[in-house]
N, C-alpha and C positions, 0 to 999 in steps of 0.2 A: 666508494664504500657501498657494499651490498648490505641492505637491512636484513638482519637475522630475524626470521619469523618466530623462532622459538623465544628469543628475547622479547620480542614484541608481545607475544602471548603472556609472558611473565609480567610485563609492564601493565597490560590491561587488567590482569588479576589484582595487582597491587593498587592500581588506580581506581578500580571498582570498590575495593574494600577499605582503601587508605589505612591498611594495617598489614605489615609485612608478615607477621606471624600467622594470621588467618589465611592470607594469600598462599603462604607456603604450605599450610595444611591442605588447602583445596587443591593445590598443584601436586601434592604428595612428594615434595622435595624438602630438604632441610632449609631453615631460614638463612643460615650463613651463605648457602649456595645461591639462594634467591637474591640476596643482597649483592653478591658478586656479579650476578648476571645483570642486574639493574645498573650497577656502577659501570660495567662494561658497555651497556647500551648508551649510557650518558657520555661515555668516552667516545663511542663511535659517532654520536651525533654532535658532540662538542657543546653540549648544553645540559645543565642540571634539570631533571624532570620532576624531582620531589624536593620539598624542604622537610627536614627532620629536626624536631626540637622537643622540648619537654611537653609541648601541647599536643604532639602527635605528628602525623604525616599529612602533608598537603601538596597538591599539584602546583608546580610553577606555571608561568604562562606557556613555556615551551611544552610542559607536560600536558596541559589542557589541549594545546593544538595537536599534539601527537595522539591523544585519546580520540579526538574528533576524526583524525585521519585513519586510525588504526582499524576501526570497525570495517569499513569498506575494503581495506587491504587484506585483512584476515579472511573476510567472507569471500573475496575473489580467489584467494589461494585455495580455500576449501572447495570452491566451485570448479577450479581447475582439476582438483583430484577427482571430483565426481565425474567430470566429462572424460577424463583419461580412462577412468575405470569403465565407463559406458562404451567408449571406443574399443577398448581391449576386448569387450564381449562381442564386438562386431555388429552391434545393433545401431540402427539409426533411429533416433527417437527425439521428438520435440515436445517439451512440456510447456503448455500455455496456461498461464494464470488469468483469471478474470474476476472483476468485481461484480457484485450483484447487479442485475439489470443490463449487463452488457452481453449481447448475443454474439458468441464467437463462432457459431456453427457456419455462417456464410463464408467467413474467411478460412475456416478449417476445410470446408468442401472445396473451395477454389485452390487452396494449397495442395490438397490431395490429388487433384487432377494433374498437377505439375510434378508432384513427388509421390507417386503411388507406393514407392518402397519405403517411405518414412512413416513410422507410427506416431501419431499425434495424440497426446494425452491432454486433458483439460482438468484444471483444478480451481475450485472457488477459493478466493483469497479475501481477506478483510483489509480495511484501510490501514490498520496499524502494523500489518506485516507484509504489505506489498513490496516495499523497498528491500526489506531484509531477505525475502525469498528470492528476489532477483539477484541480489549480491552473493548469496551463499550457494546459488546454483540449484535450489529446489525447483525453480521454474526458469525456463530459458527466455520466454517472452511474456510480458504482462500487458493485459488490457486493463489499464488502471484509471483511477479518477484522481484529479488534483484536489487538494495539495498532496504532494509526495516529496520526501526528501530526495532531491536529485543528485546528491553527492555520490559519485561513482556510477551514475546511470546515464544512458542516452535516452532522452524522452522526446517523443514526437507527437504533436497534437493530432487527433484523429477526427473528432467532431464534438459538437456541444449539444446539450440537452436542456430544455427549459426545466424549471423546478416546479414542484407542486407542494402545497401545504398539506400535511397529513393531520386530519382532524378526527376526533371521535364522532361516530355517526350521529350522536345527539347534540353536537356542538351547534351554537347559534348560527354559524356560517356554513355549516355543512350543506352541500347541494347547490351552493352559489356558482354562477358561471366563472367567477374569479374573485380573488381577494387581494388586498395590498398588505404590505408589511405593517402599515399604520393600523389596519383593521385588527391586527393580532397583537398590538402593543399590550404588554403586561401579562401575556399568557405564559404559564410555565412551559419550559421546553423539555423535551426528551431528546437528548443529543449524545454524540460521541464524547468520550472523556477528553479528547484533544480538541480544544475550542477553536483551533486554527482551521478545522474541517467544517465549521459552520458558516452558512451563508449570511449570517447576521450577527451583530455584536450587541444586540439590545439587552439581553438578560444580565443580571448581576451575576458574580462568580458562583454563588450558591444556588442559583435558580435551577429547578428541574431535576431530571434524572439522567444519569450517565449510563450509556448502553454500548453494546458492541454488535453491530450488524443490523440488517433490516428487520429480521424476524423479531428480535428483542424490541426494536423501535415500535413495530406495529402492536405488539402485545401491550406495551406500556401506554401507548396512545389509546388503544381500545379500552383499557381499564380506566381511562379518564385522568391519567396522571400528568398529562401535558399534550402539547402539539409538537410536530416536527416538520422537517422539510426533506424531500427526497427528489432525485431526478425523475422526470416524467415516465421513464421506462418502468418504474415501480408500479404504475397503474396497469401495465400489461402483465408483468410477471408475478405480482403479489396482490391477490384479492383477499378481502377480509370482511366478514359481514358487519363488523362494528367499526369500520374505517370509512371515511369519506376523503377522497382526493380532490383538491380544488386548485386550479392553476393560480399561481402567484407571479405575474409577469414582471413586477419590479425588482425581483431578485436576480442577481447575476446568474447566467446559465452554468450548468455543471459541465466541466471540461473532461472529456474522455481522451486518453492518450495511449500510445504504445510505448513500452519501455523495455530496455534490456541493459545488462551490465555494460558500461562503457568500454571495459577491457575485452569484451567478448567479440571476437571476429568469427562470425558464423554465416556462411552463405545461406543456410537453412533459415536462420532467424531473419536475415535480410529478406528472403523470399516470403516469409510469413508477413513481415511488415508490408511488403508490396500487395499481398493478397488482402490484408485488412484494409489498406488504404483504398484499394479498388472497390471493395464492397461498401466502404463508407461513402465513396463518391456516388454509388447507386442510391444510398440513403438520401444524400443531399439532393440528387436529381428528382427523386420521388417527392421530396418535400413533406413527407409524412412518415415519421419514425414508427408509429404503430402499424401502419400498413406494411412497412418493410419487415417488421418483426413477425407479423402474421404470415407473410409470404414465405418466411423461412422456418415455419413450424412452431412459433411460440404460441402459448395458450392465451387467448384474449380474455380480459375481464368481462367482455360482453358474450362470452361463450362461443 
């Protein structure tokens, strides 16, 4: 049995809203037609996906599982369409996404020497959309930071970075050679809304400010609203007159990885993986992340 992607899209619409009428309106189809499509999908799969009673609509266990699997599958189908369209135009192009503080220029340069006919574009991505952009084809390869939802992805470790505490310039510990997590106990945090991305579980659920991205983090910390933690590369790429970066060795290091869609078979993506791994090996041999960044054109906090 081949899974009908149109039925799957209809299922996701109902599952997201748990209301057949509103889903039908959003899909611009009649509700009876939507109900028939869902019943046909349940017949195809041999399992009920929703319970329907006087209390409303709810997902069954099978429905919850299908909803989990549907996102990567639909994104992959969309990515196929994007790649076919690009191929039809006759252009060879590789889109590389990267998180803040990850220098992709060395890998791009090495890749370009091997594929001078391929246009490599780069795009900054944030933590909450790195998996989505890989799955739906907006980027072909991602230089990502863990954690990432690995469902539907091929993820390969690249290197690790120590973390630093991000403190207001006037903080009692600003300018120290290093601090410990215990030194910062009780401090309000500026952090991403997804608590799984934080290197510590100390704060209670309502502590601190929720932010998106490094720039927002620095502004909140500079304003004295809390402290935060970033990978050490932030000290090279992001200077701020009201911020002090202090090493915090007892936190687990930040893990940088390469990622692409698991269903993607692309010699170009594989070659970019190789180029990124080779330049990462140079980093490890130098034993100094900042020196490597400066040698490849990054702007130093030291000028």
